[in-house]
Each structure stands twice: as structure tokens, then as C-alpha cells.
VOBA-1610 file (N, C-alpha, C; in pm, whole numbers, padded with zeros to 5 digits, always signed):
BEGIN
Met+12831+17492+16353Met+12909+17420+16451Met+12923+17273+16410His+12816+17212+16359His+12824+17073+16315His+12924+17057+16202Val+12933+17159+16117Val+13028+17153+16006Val+13170+17152+16060Arg+13198+17237+16159Arg+13332+17241+16220Arg+13365+17107+16284Phe+13268+17050+16356Phe+13293+16923+16423Phe+13316+16813+16321Ala+13237+16813+16215Ala+13257+16712+16110Ala+13394+16729+16047Phe+13434+16854+16026Phe+13568+16878+15972Phe+13673+16823+16068Ala+13657+16854+16195Ala+13753+16805+16293Ala+13750+16653+16299Ala+13632+16595+16300Ala+13620+16450+16303Ala+13678+16390+16176Met+13655+16457+16067Met+13707+16408+15941Met+13858+16414+15942Gly+13910+16511+16014Gly+14052+16517+16030Gly+14100+16389+16094Leu+14009+16323+16165Leu+14041+16191+16216Leu+14069+16100+16098Val+14038+16149+15980Val+14056+16068+15861Val+14139+16142+15757Ala+14204+16252+15791Ala+14276+16329+15690Ala+14409+16382+15740Ala+14502+16420+15647Ala+14628+16479+15694Ala+14704+16550+15585Ser+14795+16638+15626Ser+14872+16718+15533Ser+14990+16638+15479Pro+15023+16657+15352Pro+15130+16579+15293Pro+15270+16613+15345Met+15283+16714+15431Met+15415+16752+15478Met+15469+16657+15584Met+15390+16566+15635Met+15437+16479+15742Met+15411+16333+15712Ala+15498+16251+15759Ala+15485+16106+15773Ala+15416+16031+15661Glu+15340+15932+15701Glu+15287+15832+15610Glu+15143+15862+15566Pro+15121+15884+15437Pro+14983+15902+15389Pro+14907+15770+15406Leu+14782+15781+15447Leu+14700+15662+15467Leu+14586+15659+15365Asn+14568+15544+15301Asn+14453+15532+15211Asn+14328+15519+15299Pro+14209+15533+15241Pro+14087+15531+15323Pro+14071+15407+15410Glu+14104+15289+15358Glu+14087+15166+15437Glu+14185+15162+15554Thr+14309+15202+15530Thr+14409+15203+15636Thr+14375+15309+15740Ala+14331+15426+15692Ala+14292+15534+15783Ala+14177+15488+15871Arg+14081+15424+15810Arg+13964+15376+15885Arg+14007+15277+15994Ala+14094+15185+15960Ala+14142+15086+16059Ala+14220+15155+16172Phe+14294+15259+16139Phe+14376+15331+16237Phe+14290+15414+16332Ile+14174+15462+16284Ile+14096+15562+16356Ile+13969+15508+16422Val+13894+15425+16352Val+13761+15385+16398Val+13765+15320+16536Gly+13676+15366+16622Gly+13659+15309+16755Gly+13752+15364+16861Lys+13847+15447+16822Lys+13943+15502+16919Lys+13907+15647+16949Val+13945+15693+17066Val+13922+15832+17105Val+14045+15913+17069Phe+14021+16026+17000Phe+14129+16117+16963Phe+14097+16258+17013Ala+14198+16323+17071Ala+14190+16465+17102Ala+14241+16536+16978Tyr+14187+16654+16948Tyr+14233+16725+16829Tyr+14251+16873+16855Asn+14343+16933+16779Asn+14370+17076+16778Asn+14381+17117+16633Cys+14305+17219+16595Cys+14302+17262+16455Cys+14376+17393+16434Phe+14403+17423+16307Phe+14480+17540+16268Phe+14419+17670+16318Asp+14287+17677+16337Asp+14220+17800+16380Asp+14198+17807+16531Gly+14252+17709+16606Gly+14237+17706+16752Gly+14124+17616+16799Thr+14040+17569+16707Thr+13932+17479+16746Thr+13994+17352+16804Arg+13931+17300+16911Arg+13984+17181+16976Arg+13871+17098+17035Gly+13906+16977+17072Gly+13807+16889+17133Gly+13856+16746+17134Ala+13761+16653+17138Ala+13792+16510+17136Ala+13671+16438+17080Gly+13695+16324+17019Gly+13583+16249+16964Gly+13621+16110+16921Arg+13518+16037+16880Arg+13534+15900+16835Arg+13449+15881+16710Ile+13507+15815+16609Ile+13433+15777+16489Ile+13398+15630+16504Tyr+13272+15599+16481Tyr+13226+15461+16494Tyr+13227+15390+16359Asn+13217+15258+16364Asn+13223+15174+16245Asn+13120+15212+16140Asp+13005+15263+16182Asp+12898+15300+16088Asp+12913+15441+16032Gly+13024+15510+16065Gly+13047+15645+16015Gly+12985+15754+16101Ser+12926+15716+16213Ser+12874+15816+16305Ser+12989+15870+16389Val+12967+15985+16450Val+13071+16052+16527Val+13010+16104+16656Ala+13084+16094+16766Ala+13040+16152+16893Ala+13162+16215+16959Gly+13142+16334+17015Gly+13253+16399+17082Gly+13221+16539+17127Ser+13326+16617+17144Ser+13312+16754+17191Ser+13393+16848+17102Ile+13351+16975+17103Ile+13421+17076+17025Ile+13414+17209+17097Gln+13525+17281+17094Gln+13531+17418+17143Gln+13582+17501+17026Val+13492+17577+16966Val+13524+17653+16845Val+13627+17761+16874Arg+13732+17762+16795Arg+13844+17857+16807Arg+13907+17859+16946Gly+13882+17756+17026Gly+13943+17746+17158Gly+13884+17840+17261Asn+13771+17904+17228Asn+13705+17998+17320Asn+13561+17955+17345Gly+13506+18002+17454Gly+13365+17979+17480Gly+13336+17839+17530Pro+13208+17804+17524Pro+13166+17676+17581Pro+13210+17557+17496Val+13222+17443+17561Val+13250+17318+17493Val+13114+17259+17458His+13095+17222+17332His+12969+17164+17286His+12987+17015+17265His+12887+16938+17304His+12887+16794+17280His+12808+16770+17153Val+12865+16693+17062Val+12806+16675+16930Val+12798+16526+16897Val+12687+16489+16833Val+12669+16354+16781Val+12623+16367+16636Leu+12694+16304+16545Leu+12658+16305+16404Leu+12613+16165+16365Pro+12511+16153+16279Pro+12450+16023+16251Pro+12537+15928+16169Ala+12493+15803+16165Ala+12559+15701+16083Ala+12569+15751+15939Gly+12680+15718+15874Gly+12700+15758+15735Gly+12757+15897+15717Thr+12782+15968+15827Thr+12840+16102+15814Thr+12979+16094+15751Leu+13060+16002+15797Leu+13193+15982+15740Leu+13193+15851+15664Arg+13247+15854+15542Arg+13244+15733+15459Arg+13352+15737+15353Val+13384+15618+15307Val+13479+15605+15197Val+13402+15628+15068Lys+13457+15716+14984Lys+13395+15746+14855Lys+13506+15736+14750Gly+13502+15626+14674Gly+13610+15603+14578Gly+13739+15578+14653Arg+13839+15663+14629Arg+13968+15649+14697Arg+13988+15756+14803Ser+13877+15809+14852Ser+13883+15919+14950Ser+13795+15890+15070Tyr+13826+15958+15179Tyr+13743+15954+15299Tyr+13672+16088+15302Cys+13539+16089+15305Cys+13461+16211+15289Cys+13356+16224+15399Ala+13300+16346+15409Ala+13195+16374+15506Ala+13068+16415+15433Ser+12959+16361+15476Ser+12829+16396+15420Ser+12750+16467+15529Leu+12730+16598+15511Leu+12663+16677+15614Leu+12541+16747+15558Arg+12428+16731+15626Arg+12306+16797+15584Arg+12327+16948+15586Gly+12283+17015+15481Gly+12295+17160+15473Gly+12425+17208+15411Leu+12517+17118+15385Leu+12644+17156+15324Leu+12635+17125+15174Pro+12658+17223+15088Pro+12640+17201+14944Pro+12746+17110+14881Ile+12855+17087+14950Ile+12959+16999+14897Ile+12982+16883+14994Glu+13048+16781+14947Glu+13088+16669+15033Glu+13239+16674+15046Pro+13291+16739+15153Pro+13436+16753+15165Pro+13506+16619+15185Cys+13622+16606+15122Cys+13705+16487+15137Cys+13838+16529+15199Phe+13909+16430+15253Phe+14024+16460+15338Phe+14148+16380+15303Asn+14263+16441+15332Asn+14393+16373+15331Asn+14417+16326+15474Val+14471+16208+15490Val+14504+16157+15623Val+14648+16110+15621Asn+14730+16168+15709Asn+14871+16128+15721Asn+14901+16091+15865Arg+14949+15968+15884Arg+14990+15925+16017Arg+15120+15997+16050Thr+15125+16060+16168Thr+15246+16132+16209Thr+15326+16053+16313Thr+15258+15972+16393Thr+15323+15879+16487Thr+15233+15757+16496Glu+15270+15663+16581Glu+15186+15545+16601Glu+15054+15578+16669Ala+15045+15697+16728Ala+14923+15734+16799Ala+14865+15867+16753Ser+14909+15919+16637Ser+14858+16049+16593Ser+14858+16060+16441Phe+14780+16156+16394Phe+14776+16185+16250Phe+14731+16328+16229Arg+14750+16374+16107Arg+14704+16507+16069Arg+14603+16489+15958Gly+14490+16558+15970Gly+14386+16554+15870Gly+14370+16692+15808Ser+14359+16697+15675Ser+14338+16825+15607Ser+14241+16807+15491Leu+14178+16917+15452Leu+14089+16915+15338Leu+14170+16902+15210Tyr+14122+16819+15116Tyr+14189+16809+14987Tyr+14197+16948+14925Gly+14314+16983+14878Gly+14333+17112+14811Gly+14350+17229+14904Leu+14333+17210+15033Leu+14347+17319+15130Leu+14433+17269+15246Ser+14559+17241+15220Ser+14645+17179+15322Ser+14664+17268+15445Phe+14637+17399+15433Phe+14649+17486+15550Phe+14533+17464+15648Ala+14425+17405+15601Ala+14308+17378+15685Ala+14320+17236+15740Tyr+14384+17223+15856Tyr+14414+17091+15910Tyr+14380+17084+16059Cys+14374+16962+16107Cys+14364+16933+16251Cys+14465+16824+16282Asp+14531+16836+16395Asp+14621+16732+16444Asp+14546+16651+16549Phe+14552+16519+16535Phe+14479+16428+16622Phe+14577+16339+16698Thr+14553+16324+16827Thr+14635+16239+16911Thr+14544+16143+16986Arg+14577+16014+16978Arg+14495+15913+17045Arg+14497+15936+17195Ser+14380+15934+17253Ser+14366+15949+17398Ser+14350+15811+17458Ile+14402+15796+17577Ile+14383+15671+17649Ile+14261+15693+17737Pro+14152+15621+17709Pro+14031+15642+17789Pro+14058+15611+17936Arg+14005+15695+18023Arg+14018+15672+18166Arg+13921+15564+18208Pro+13962+15477+18299Pro+13869+15375+18346Pro+13753+15440+18420Ala+13638+15378+18412Ala+13521+15429+18483Ala+13546+15422+18632Pro+13493+15519+18704Pro+13513+15515+18850Pro+13446+15391+18909Val+13504+15340+19014Val+13449+15222+19081Val+13329+15268+19163Arg+13220+15194+19149Arg+13098+15229+19222Arg+13057+15113+19312Ala+12992+15147+19420Ala+12938+15042+19509Ala+12820+14978+19436Ala+12796+14852+19464Ala+12683+14782+19403Ala+12554+14850+19446Trp+12459+14856+19353Trp+12330+14919+19382Trp+12262+14848+19497Gly+12205+14926+19587Gly+12127+14872+19696Gly+12209+14826+19815Leu+12338+14821+19803Leu+12420+14776+19915Leu+12478+14898+19986Arg+12464+14899+20113Arg+12520+15008+20192Arg+12600+14946+20305Pro+12698+15015+20355Pro+12773+14958+20467Pro+12680+14933+20584Ser+12702+14824+20652Ser+12621+14792+20771Ser+12657+14887+20882Pro+12557+14922+20964Pro+12591+15006+21080Pro+12676+14924+21176Pro+12758+14988+21254Pro+12842+14912+21347Pro+12754+14836+21446Leu+12801+14719+21485Leu+12729+14641+21585Leu+12734+14715+21717Ser+12623+14711+21789Ser+12625+14782+21917Ser+12718+14707+22013Gln+12799+14780+22079Gln+12896+14724+22172Gln+12836+14727+22313Pro+12832+14615+22381Pro+12786+14622+22520Pro+12884+14704+22602Ser+12831+14776+22697Ser+12919+14862+22778Ser+13010+14781+22869Thr+12971+14657+22901Thr+13052+14573+22988Thr+13116+14464+22903Pro+13246+14443+22912Pro+13310+14337+22834Pro+13246+14202+22863Leu+13242+14114+22759Leu+13178+13983+22771Leu+13235+13900+22885Ser+13365+13899+22903Ser+13425+13817+23008Ser+13380+13863+23147Leu+13366+13992+23165Leu+13321+14047+23292Leu+13173+14021+23311Arg+13094+14030+23199Arg+12951+14004+23205Arg+12922+13861+23251Ala+12996+13765+23195Ala+12975+13626+23234Ala+13001+13611+23384Thr+13102+13674+23434Thr+13135+13666+23575Thr+13024+13730+23658Leu+12975+13845+23613Leu+12869+13915+23684Leu+12740+13834+23683Asp+12708+13772+23567Asp+12584+13693+23556Asp+12589+13574+23650Asp+12705+13509+23657Asp+12719+13393+23744Asp+12706+13431+23891Ser+12763+13546+23927Ser+12765+13585+24067Ser+12628+13642+24109Ser+12556+13695+24015Ser+12426+13754+24053Ser+12321+13646+24075Gly+12340+13528+24013Gly+12243+13421+24028Gly+12257+13348+24161Gln+12356+13375+24246Gln+12377+13301+24370Gln+12299+13352+24482
//
């Protein structure tokens, strides 16, 4: 599962040559790092994630579009520039896959494995939702003030007349 997520996240850094503008690793990094992208892959895998400046990744993945959504965090250095390529370093994987990255619009790109252009993910920048507004800690609405049963103007009149 971590391999699939890294592939999808790396797609945040890769794309198929059939579309738009190819991005070199530095340009791809500037376009992608720190932003949230939703992704859909050729095999139905989908999710959303963010690549951080240190090459770490955090997000979600639903393998082949079925079953539970898994939350995944990959450590610093998982994604990195290697020579003229953007690559993934994953523990347990005998190779270090590298990616093509092609910008398809101002807010999207396609990422694919070098040499395997059919293995791709399409990424679209998500607009993060603002955090819900919360009441300040420890503050609660005050209970309503108790209302006297007799209006104040009538009470003053009653008080004056009772003292005579």
C-alpha cells in the first residue's frame, strides 16, 4: 500500500508526454510542494495528499477505488530530485522509481513512471477548506438573566406605595 501511495504521490511529480508542458524536477517541485492535490490513477486508485519541502508525504489512498480509505505518511526524503529526475525512495522496494511530470492546466498535472507511460495518475489541486469556527476554550454562553415577574416600573410604584 505504501508503494501505491508513493507512486500516486510521485505522480504529484510526474506526467505522461501526451499532454501539455513537461516540467523539469525544479519546476515540478515548485508547482507541487506544499499544495494539496486530489488524484485518480489509471487502475482506479484515488485519494489526496501533500508533498512537503523535505520530501515527506501525507495523505489518503483508496486502492483501486474500492474498500477503505487509508491515511498514509511517508518520511522526509521519500521524494527527491536525483540528477534530472524526480524519484521516490521507498524502504523495501528494490528500485528507486523516477517520474515524468507534465502540467496539464494551471492547477493540474499528470505523473507517470519513466518508461511506463500507461502507469499514470492525474492530479488536480484542491482548495483546502477553511477550518470550522470554534468557540474559545472555556467560554460558554451566559445563562439568561433572571427576569423579575413584575416589570421594574410597576415594582417601583408598588415599593413606594407599600412603604406608606
